[in-house]
N, C-alpha and C positions, 0 to 999 in steps of 0.2 A: 838660783840654788838648784843643784842637781836633784833629781827625783829618782830614787832607787830604793824604795821602801823595803825594809826588812820584814820577812814573813813571821807570823806568830810562831813562837817557839824556837826561832833561830837565835843562835848565840853569835855575838860579834865582839871583837876587841875594839873599843872606842878610840884608842890611840893609833892603832895601825889599820884602821878600817879600810882605807884606800891609800896605800903608800904612794900611788902615782898622783894623788890630788895635790893641787897647788896649795901653798900655805894659806891663801886667802879663800879657799873653797869651803862651802857649807854643804851638808848632806842631810836631807830629810830622812831620818830613820823610819819614823812612823807618822802618818797623818790620818786622823779619823775625824768624825764629826765632833768628838769630845776633846781631843788633844792633838798636839804636834810635838814631836821630839826631834831636835836638830843637833847634829854634831857640827860645831862651827870651828873652823880654823881661821884665826885672824892674825895678821902680821903686825910686828912691832911698828908703832907709829900711827896705826889706824885710829881714827876717832869717829864717833857717832854723836851727832847733836842730840839735845834733849828731846825726848818723845815718850810715848807710853804705848802699852799694849792693852787691848780690850779685855784680855783674860788674865788670870793669875799666871805667874811665871816663876820658874826656878832656874838658877844658873849654877852649874857645878864646874869649877875650874879643874880640868884634868891635867893640864900642863901649862906653865907660863906665868905671866904676871899681868893683871889688867886692873885698871882703876875705874870703878863705877862711881858716878855721882848720883845719889838717890835723894830726891827732894832737897838738893843743895848740900848734902853731906857726903864726904868721901868714904868709899868702901873698897879697900884693896882686896883682890882675890888672887891667891897663889894656889899651887897644886893642892888638891883635896878640899879647898874652901867651897862653901855652898851659900847661895844667896836666894832669898825669897822676896818676890815683889807682888804686892796685891794688885788687883785690877785697877787700871787707869793711873798707876803710880808713875810719876815722871822719873826718867833716868837718862843718863848719857854715859859714854865710856871712852877711855883712851887706853891703848894697849902699850904696856911698858916693855914687853918682850913677846916674841911669837907665842901664841896662846891657843890652846884647844879647849873648847867649852862644850858642855852638854846642856842644852837649853830645852826645857819642857814648858809648854804653854797649854793651859787648860781653858777650853772654850765653854762659856756658860751663856745662857739666854738672858 
């Protein structure tokens, strides 16, 4: 993942953040002790096997179509949809069309 953190107070357009980025590129917008915010661009056909994140996580679909499996249940996200996952919650996904996501992970002790 490329590291080019946004400065506090800086305004960015999440869809056109880096026009030159590959469709499969991810960009860490902010990473602190308490949270990480990632703009993820994932291509059609990409799949991620079931796993979990140690912190709470939100996923907002900015563009595209992606199917999350959350604890065995299908959750389809399209533009403007938002998903919350609690700590250690199992999920996987498959991308139905090129997709841009805004992922926020909260770290807790």
